C-alpha positions, 0 to 999 in steps of 0.5 A: 500500500502507498507505493511501499509494496507489500509488507508482512508483520511478524515474519518467521525468525527461523525454523524454531520460531516457525514450528512454534507458530504454525498450526498442526498440519491436520488443522489445515482443512476446509474449516481452517480456510473458512475461518481465516479467509471466509471474507473472500469466499463470501465475497465471491458468493455476493459477486456471483449473486450480483452477476445473476441479478444483472445477467452478466455472463462473463467468467469470474476468476478465483485466484490465489498466490502460490506457495513459494510466493507466500513463503517468500513474504512469510520469511522476508516480510516485504516485496522491496526489503529483505529480498535475499531471505527467501532464497537464503531460507531454501538453502539453510533450512531445506527441511523447514522450507519444505515442511512450510511449503507443504503446508502452504500448498494444502492451504492454497488448494483448500482456498481455491477449492472453496472459491470454486464452491462459492462460484468461481468459474476458473482459477488463476495461481500466481507464483508472483515472486518467481524472479526471486528464486533460481531455477534449481530451487524453483525445481526443487521447492516450487515445482512440486507444490505447483504440480500437486496443486494442479492434480488435486484441484483437477481431481476435485473439479476437472471442468474448471480451467486452471491458469498458472503464472510464474512471473519472472520464472519463464524458464519453468513454462514448459514444465508448467504446461506438462502439469495439467494447467489449461493456461500458462500466463507469460510475462513480458520477458517471453519471446513470443515467436517461441512461446507457443512451441514452449508449451506445445498443444498442452496449454493455452497462453495468457499474456503478454501485452506491455502495459506501458503501451497504455500510459499516455505520454506528453508528446502523444506517442501513445494513442488509440491507433498505437494500442490497436496496432500493438494489439494486433502484433500481439494477436498476429505473434501468439495467434488469436486462438487459445490465447487470453490476451492480457498484460505481461505485468499488472497495471500500475496505476498511470495507465490511461483508462481510454487506452485500456479500454481501447486495448480490450476493444481491439482484442475483441475486434482484431481477433474476430477479424483474424478468425473470420479470415482464416475460415 
């Protein structure tokens, strides 16, 4: 908040502190989630109720941060300070890290499951701090958690689409596409010319429009016309099918609402033209 990034108080000071403060593994169930995150689940229900009243037929996307990202904040406390602590934990306390990741995986599964029960149509799992973990540790700690989440949610809700985003860790995209996720989200670093080859036919893609194109500049260099042009380039590179045209990063608050609206319009209009012309 206030431009200082996410800040988590009372972070874990070490494995002993973690052990003392964590609940027992058997407590991490549906009731645990409802007691602590029931306000989110109730919000999903209220949104679906209002959607039905207003006859709104668009997907409601459930959401959760992924286990590594949650652990990163629990041991480091901040997205802008102590950024080294997460990886230090993995290297210096592998057993405690594995235990924490396992517990977080369980909570994420139950949390996302409750969102589906409340009416979410699809789910997005966001490994937001993928840039803060190296590839070997990602494969050792983060990937098994992401695999377990996908397998369990798909076993419970086989018809609910699952999306996964390893921001800043695009090296993981190929393997993620093999874990049962329906959509792999790509950030701005991903080469569009190879993105489809990386995930093959196993998953669709989401991303990776540059949000800077939506910030109006003083010299008029970014307009509705430039947004439409760059949107068309995105669609031509990634193809209009099995694609959720989205941003490669989140909105930062400086974007022009007019240009954001033009992006959405351009996605629908230009993709429809491309699909029609291919038939």
